[in-house]
C-alpha positions, 0 to 999 in steps of 0.5 A, a space after each residue: 477515513 482520513 482526509 487526503 491532501 490535495 496531491 499524492 505525495 511524490 506525484 503530480 496527480 490529484 487525489 479523488 475523495 478520501 483515503 481508506 486507512 487501516 493501521 494494524 499491529 506489527 505482528 504477522 498474526 494480523 496479515 489476514 486482516 490486511 488481506 481482507 482489507 485489501 480485497 474489500 477496498 479493491 472491490 469497493 473501487 471496482 478492481 476486476 475480480 481476477 486482480 483481487 488475489 494479486 492485490 491481496 498478495 501485494 498488500 500482504 507481502 508489503 505488510 510482511 516486509 514492514 513486520 519483518 523489518 528489524 528496524 521497524 519503529 512503528 506499526 504498519 499502516 495501509 493507505 488506499 486512494 484513487 487519483 484523478 487519472 483513475 489509478 488506485 494506489 495501495 501504500 504500506 507505511 511504517 517508521 523505521 530506525 537507521 537500519 539496513 537495506 530492504 531491497 533484498 527482502 523477498 516479500 518486496 520482490 514479490 510485490 515488484 513481480 506482481 506490479 510494475 508500478 511498485 516502489 520502495 521509498 525511505 525518507 530521511 525521517 525513517 518514514 518507509 513506504 511500499 507503494 503500487 498502483 492499478 491503472 483505471 480499475 473502474 473510473 465509474 465507481 465513486 471514490 
């Protein structure tokens, strides 16, 4: 587990507890590991069982976007954390070079179709993130 900074990047929300982090090789053969991780973390944080398949698909498609990125310069990392309002954020990060636009990625469109909170951000240093959140999965589960 990695320590969380006091605030979630790009947000005024405060992190609650530690983030759960998984770095996976940049190979589609490891997508099942990403899905299993997403399901286990979702259940840990009390995500309703009816939403687990959406979480697995969202993380899998976000990782697919990273793996398929021809300008990817590092392995994808999945970061999951809960913030003080109870929202559970899933984020897939990777570093990329000066590449093309990711907006046309079908995998990204699937994530956006599943989660209205889904965002894509590419920082000046190449740090790329696909992020989506579930509001108040279960505020009583320790985070």
